N, C-alpha and C positions, 0 to 999 in steps of 0.2 A: 260739713267739713270732715274729711277723712281723718282717721286716727293718726296716720303718719304725718300729715301736714300739721295737725293740732299739736303733736309732740314737738315738731320742729319749731313752731312759732313760740311755744312755751320756752324752749331752750334759748332762743335769741331774744326773748322778752317782749315780743310784739303783742301778746295777749295775756290777760291775767287769769283766764280760766277757759276750759274747753267744754264743749257740749258733750253729752253722752254719745257713745258710738252707735252708729247704725249697725245692728247685728242680727243675724238669723238664729242665734242661740235661743232655742225655745224654752230653756230653763230659767232665763233671766226674768226677774220680777214676777215670778209665779209664786203666789203666796200659799203656804200650807201651815198646818198646826205643827208646832215643835213640842209644846207641853200642853196637855189637854185642860179643859175647863176645871176650875176650882181646886187645882193643885196648889196654887198660891191664893192669897186673899185678894179682895178688890183693891188692896193697897199695893199690889205688885208694881214694882219700879226697879230702879237700878239702871239698866242691866249692865254688866261688864264681863269681859272674857279675860282670863289670865293667860300666861305664856304657855300653859299646857293645853289650852283650848277648852278649858272648863268655863261654863257660863254661870254667872251668879246673878241673883235677883233678890230683892228684899221681900219679907213677909210671906215666907213659905209656910203654908198650912195655918199659921196664926200670926198676928201682928207681933213685931219685935223680934223677928227672926231673919236670917238670911239663908236661902237655899242655894244649892249648886246643882247644875244640870250637866250630865256627861255628854259625850259626843253622840250617844244614841238617843238623847232626849229624855233620859230618865232623871227625875228630880229627887233630891233628898235633903235633909237638914245639914247645913254647914255649921252654923253657930247661932246661939241665942244671945241677943244683946243684953246689956245690963238693964236692970229694972228702971223704967222711966224713959228708955230710949226706943225710938222707932226710926228705922232707916228709910231713906229715899234714894238719892243718887249714889252711885258707886263708881269709883275709879281705881286703877292700879298704877303704881309707879314702876320703873324699870327694875327695881329690886324685889318686886313681888309683893310689896305691902299694899293692902286694900285700904281705901279711904271711903268713909260712909258719911253722908249728910244725915245727921240725927236731928230731925226737925222738932221732936218733942223735948229733947234735952238741950237744944241750942248748942250742939257740939258738932265738930268734925271728928269722927272716931277713926283710929288706925287699928287695923287687924293684921297681924303678921302672918306669914305662911304657917306658923305653928298655932294659929288661932288665939294668940294673946290679944285681948281687946283693951285699948287704952284711949284716953281722950287726947287727941292730937292738938285740938284747939277748942276753946270755949269762949263764947262771946254773948253776954247777957243782952246786948242791944240788938242781936239778931231776932227778927220776927220768927222765922222758922227756916233754917237753911234747907234748901229744896233740892237743887241739882248742883253738881260740881263738875269742873273741867280741870285738866292738869296739863301743864306745859312740859316740854322735854326735860327741863331742869328740876322738875318736881314741885314747882309752885302751883298751888291750887287756887281756883276762883270759884266762888259760890254765889248762886242766886238766892234771893231772900225776899219772897213776896209777903205782903200783908193782904190776905184775900178779903178781909172785911172792909178795909179802907180802899182797896183797889190800887195800892201803890207798892213800891218795893225798893230794895237796895242791892248793891253789889259789894262783895268782899274779896280781898286777896288774903290767902293764908300762906305764909312763907314756910320753908321747909323746917324751920325751928318752931313752928306753931304760932308765930306772931300773926295777929289779925289786923288788917288795915281796911277801913271802909273806903271803897273807891268811888261809889256813887250813891246818892240818896234821891228820894223824890222822883223815882222812875215809875213806870206802870208796874203791873204785876209780873215782876221778873221771874222767869221760869227756866226754860232751856238755856244751856250755856255750853260753849265749846271754843277751843283754840284752833286757829288755822294751822296747816301743816308746817308753815315757816315760823310759827310762834310769834307772829307780828300783829295778829288781829284776834280780838276776843269778840265772838258772836254771842248776843244775848237776845232772847225774845221776851215779849210782854204778852202773856197769855190772853188776858181779857181785851187788851187793846189791839191784839193780832198783828203786832209789828215785830220785825227782826232787825236788830241794830248791829252794826260793825264798828267796834272801837279799836283804833290803833293802840297797841301796847308799847309804851315808851320804854327806853332802856332802863329807867329807874323804877319800872314796875307799875307806874301810874297809867291812866288811860287818857288818850287824846279825845278830840271832838268826835262824836258819834256820827256815822252816816247811816241813813235809813236804807237797809239792804232790800227789804221787801215788806209790803203791806198786803195782808189778806183781807178779803171782804167779809168773811164770816167764819165761824167756828174757832175754837180755842187752839192755842199752841202749847206744846209740852216739850219733852226732851229733844236734844239735837246731837248729831255727830257729823264730823267731816270725813270724807274719804281722802285717799292719798293725793288726789288732784285738787282738793280744796272745795269740792262740791259739798253743800250742806244738806243733811237729811233731817227733816223736821217732822216730828210726830204731830199730826193734826187731830187734836182731841175733839170728838164729836163729828168730824168729817169721815173718820174711818179710813185714813190714808196717811202715807208718808210722802211729803213733798220734797223734791230734790231741786235745790237752788244753786246756781253757779256762783263763784266768787264775785262776778259782775252784777249779780242780782237778777239773773234771768231764771224763770221757772222752767226747768228742763223736763220734768216728768212728775207725775203723781202715781203712786203705787197704791191701788185699792186693796184694803185689807178685808179680812173676813168679819172682824168685829168693828165696832164704831168708835171705841174709846182707847186709842193707843196712848201710853204714857211716856215711853222712851224707846230708844233704839241703841243697838251696839253691833259692832262687827266682830266676826270670828270665823270659825270653820277652818278647813285645811289651808286655804289660801287667803284668808282674811276678807273674803267677799261675801260671806254669808251674813245677812242682816237679821238680827233678832229683835222682835218688837213685843214689849210687854203690854198686855191688854187688860185694862182696869175691870170692866164689868164682868169679863169672862174669868178673871183670875188665871189667865193662860198666857202662853207665849207663842206668837206666830213667827214665821221666818220666810225669807226670800233671798235669792242670790242677786247681787249687784254686779256691775261691770268692773268696779275698782275696789281694791282693799281699803279698809278703814285706816285713818291716821293713827288711832289709838292702838290698833293691832300691830302696825309697823313699829310703834314706840316701844312695845314690850318684848319684841323679838330679839 
């Protein structure tokens, strides 16, 4: 399907998602290193880009830190988290505040642009808040796996810090993301290799889940959507990012240099540069996609 026809069908509502464009741009999906090996620990995760184009990821040089990476790919320390806290997923709201899933402290931390670190939400019943997603109005959603038992939970964190458990007794909930229209919450179960789509109701609760995609092998980790609603899934152990349409069609896989990607984020000049944190390498890889990321559009 040509891009012009795909766009027209989206406008009149005849299709729910579009295939990636056929293009001769040789730079698309070409993977290269952005941050070299061992700059971050093997706990490298996050990642997220602020409105100034700066990339952030957790566990820079040692556990319990957050590093930032400038547009030249040079990394340095941004902040050290409070004693007992270790970051995982990162998101930004449109006011520039950073939110961090603190899996050892059972917190969602807030870090202001002036580097003030506070506890935005604390919930003792969380196993270990792992990854977070944010809607346009600032509502957060957190995945919460229990790796030993092979199950997990989902939580909503309102802008006032109130925590609501949305789902229990799922598989090992991991990657989590909101659709561009804020009507669908995507959640994957890493060990079970499933990606679910939950309708988000007007009251903030979730409707019945639809199985979006089932992988045959390898684990799943962080996810992001682009502006067209395509879902980019870090395939832990497979060494790739899988791109899935809103209709559940596998559109493309992007082969990475390392084998253990933990999460993805969009940034760069036009929001089309994808950053991939790589666990075993302690590094960050990058490639250019066809469409800008949803989160990139949110903070502009």
